[in-house]
N, C-alpha and C positions, 0 to 999 in steps of 0.2 A: 790893629789886628791882634787877637789874643794868641798866647802861646799854643793853645790847643787847635786854633783854626789854621795856623801856618802849616803844621805838618800835614793836615788833611788836604790843604790846597796843593802842597807839593806832591802828595800821593796822587791826587786827581790829575795833575799835570803830567806825571809820569805815565799814568794809564792812558791819557789822551795821546801822548807821544808814541806809545807802543801800538795804538790801535791801527794806524795805517800799515805798519809792518805786518801785523796779524792778518789784516784784510788782504794784503798782497800775497801772503802765504796761502790763504784760503782760495783766492782767485787763481793762483798758479797750480793748485792741486788738480787731481783728476776728476773733480765733480762734474765737469762738462765734457769729459772725454769718454771714448767708447771702444775704438778698436781699429785694427788694420792687419793685413796679411803679414805673417812672419815667415811662411814657407809655402810656396816660393816667396822669397823675401821681397817686400814692396820697397819702392824707392824711399818713401817717407820714413819707414822703419830703419832701413839700411843707413840712411843719412842722419838719423837721430842720434843723440848722445848715447843711446843704448845699442847702436849698430855695430859696436866693436871696431874691427879693422876696416870694415866697409865704410864707416863714417869718415875715415881718413883718406878715402880714395879721391882721385882727381875729379871724378864726376860729382861726388858729394860736396867737395870743397867749392866747386863751381856753383852748385845749387845754393849753398849757403851764401856765397858772395852775391848771387842774383837776388837773394832775399834781403840784401842790404846788410849782410853779416848776421842776420837773425837765425839761430839754430832751429832745427825741427824738433824742439822739445815736446810739443803737443802732437806727437806722431799718431795718436789715436783720436784726433779731433778734426779730421779733414771731412767736413760735412757741410751740406747745403740744405737749407730748409725749404719746404713747400714745393719741391720739384714734382712730386706726385706721378712719377713714371715718365715725365716729359724730358728725359735726359738729353735727347738729341736736340731739343729746342732750347733748353736752358743752359747747358754747358757748351761754351763756344769751341769750335775746332781749334786745335793747337793748345787748348787749356784743359784737356781731359784729365791729365795726371794731377793737376792742382784743383780740379773742380771749379776752376774760374776764380779761386780765392787768392787774393794778392799775397797773403801770408805764406803761401805754398808755391808761388810762381816759379821758383827755381826747379821744381820737379818737372816742368815742361820743357826743359832744355833738350834739344835734339842732339843726342850723343850716342856713340857706339860703345861706350865704356862704362855704362851704369853697372853697379854690382848686380850680378845675375845668378840664376840657379840653372844648372844643367839638368835637362830632362830627356827622356827618350820619346821620340815621335811615335804616336799610336798607343802609348802606354796609358794606363789609368793611374792617375795620381790623386792625392788628397790635399786640397788647399787647407792650410791651418790659418785661421783668422783669429788672432788674439783679441780678447775683449776685456776691457777694464770695467765696463758696466753692461750688463746683459740687456738685450732688447729682443722683441719679436720682430720678424720681418723676412724679406725674401732676398736671397743672394742670386745674382746673375753674373756668370763668368763668360768672358769673350776672349778669343785669341785672334791676334792680328792675321789678316788674310795673306795668302801666298804673294810674294813680291813686296812685302812690307819693307820700307827703307827707314832704318832707325836714325839716319842722319837728317831726316825731315820731321817737322812737328807732327805729332800724332793727331789724326782727325777721325771723325766718325766714319768716313769712307774706308778707313783702314780696318774697320771692324765689321763682322757680318751682322745682318739684321737680327738673326736669332742667336741666342746664347748657346755656348757649349753645354752649360749646365744651369739649371734653375732650381733652387732648393728653398722651401719655405720653412721657417721656424726650426732649424736644426738645433739639437741640444747643445748646451754649453758644458763642455767637459774639460776639467783641469784648466780653466781659464781660456778656452778657445773653442770656436766652432770649427767643424771639419766638414768640408764639402768635396765629395769625390767627383772627378771629372776625367773623361777619356779624351786624350789629346788627338787631334787629327794626325793621320800618318803621312799626309802630303806636304808637310812643312818641316824644314830644317833651318838651322842657323838662328840668328837672333830675332826674337819676337817679344811681344808684350801680352801678358795675361792681364786683362782688365777686369776688375771686380767692382760691381755695383751692389751696395747693400741698402735696399729701400726699407726703412723701418715702418712697422705698423703701430708700434707703441709710442712713437714720436713722429713729428712731421719731417724728420731729417732723412737725407740720403747720403751715403758715404761712397767715396770714389778712391780707387787706388790702382797704381800701375806696378806690376811685378815683371821685371825683365827676366826672360828665360832664354837659354841657348839649347835648341833642340837638335838631337843627333838621331840619325836613322837607326833602327833596331840593329844591334850587333856592332855598331860603331862605338869607339871610346868617347867620341864627342867632337864636334866641329871646332875648328880653330876660331878664335875671336875675329870678328869682322874688323877690317882696317878702319881707323877713324876717318870721318869725313873731313873735307877741306875746312880748315879753321877750327877743328876740334882737337884739343890736346890729346896726344897719344897716351894710351893707358900706361901707367907706371906699375911697378911691382905691387904697390899698395892698392891699385884699383882692380885687382883680380876679384873674382867672386868672393863674397863675404865668407870667410873661414869655413871651408867645406867640412861636413861631417863625414863619417864613414857611409858608404853606399847603403841605401835602404831598399829592400826588396819591395816591388810593387807588381801588381798584375800587369803583364805585358812588357816588362822591362825593368831597368834599374835606374835610379836617379841618385844624384848627389845634391843634397839640399844645402843652401847657405845656412850656417848656424845663426840663430837669432840673437845670440849673446849668452854670457854665462849667468849663473844664478843671481849675481849681484845686479844684473840689468834686466831682471824679469819685469813684466808689466806691473807687478805689484810694488816695484821699487819706488816709483814716484810717490805713491801714497805713504809708504813708510818714511821716506825721506822728508816729505812735507810735514807729516805728523811729528817726526822727531824734531824738526826745526821749530815747529810751533811750540812743542813742549819746552825746548831750550829757551825760546823767547819768553814764554810765559813764566818759566822759572826765574829767568834773569829779571823780568819785570817785577815779579813778586819780591825778589831779594832787594831790588832797588827801592821799592815802596817801603819795605821794612826799615831799610837804612835811613831813608828820609824821615820816617815817622819817629825814629829814635833821636833825631837831631833836635 
């Protein structure tokens, strides 16, 4: 082997060794990710690395453990292909929050201490659905029926046939879709706001559960429901995800769970992945130069 051939071969080997790492960074990025509710905060977002204090709650720790220890890093990628509006036939009872996907099965745990958002019954609120990749499609929002028991698995029978709100192709503003919905006045206590986003620009449908605690108009808010038998009692860290100051809405006041600080915005994964890729490429280039000089 000539002296000129050896450095070239070492350079090629270095590039080949770096290729799997670059591919891993590309696959882990948000290219296949799209969105989830952040207000009222969804379970998948609250329990993600961007969920702040909520991610350290007892419920989120249990959800991650049920996933075999895998964190909900892809909080914006809970989607099922080719459902085509057949939600009740495709998504099994007891698996509504995970969409029937094994990677999100921890979200289906029946618990009374999921991070939640306090709202006023009968008020009009606006769902904020953060999106990392825009799509056209229809949002359908459902609220669990009176008598819903959070200590049991969520089933389709817990949701009404008709949605509270149905909105097609809302505009994407500041990284989020906003869907107004008027809450029923006949429900108090802990409930689930269930969101279905059926894309028309892709074959995918997205599913999410946002836990809410409803108070009657004029009340400060109901106390948290007692944990069911066999369910760990909520600790101080399992309180609703760091509440913000009350926000005025039509028909009442709500205190929404904060989705996180600026460092954990939906755009952060893209920046972090890009920065890591740049560092890796820079390191690979430096290695190649050093090898060539030998």
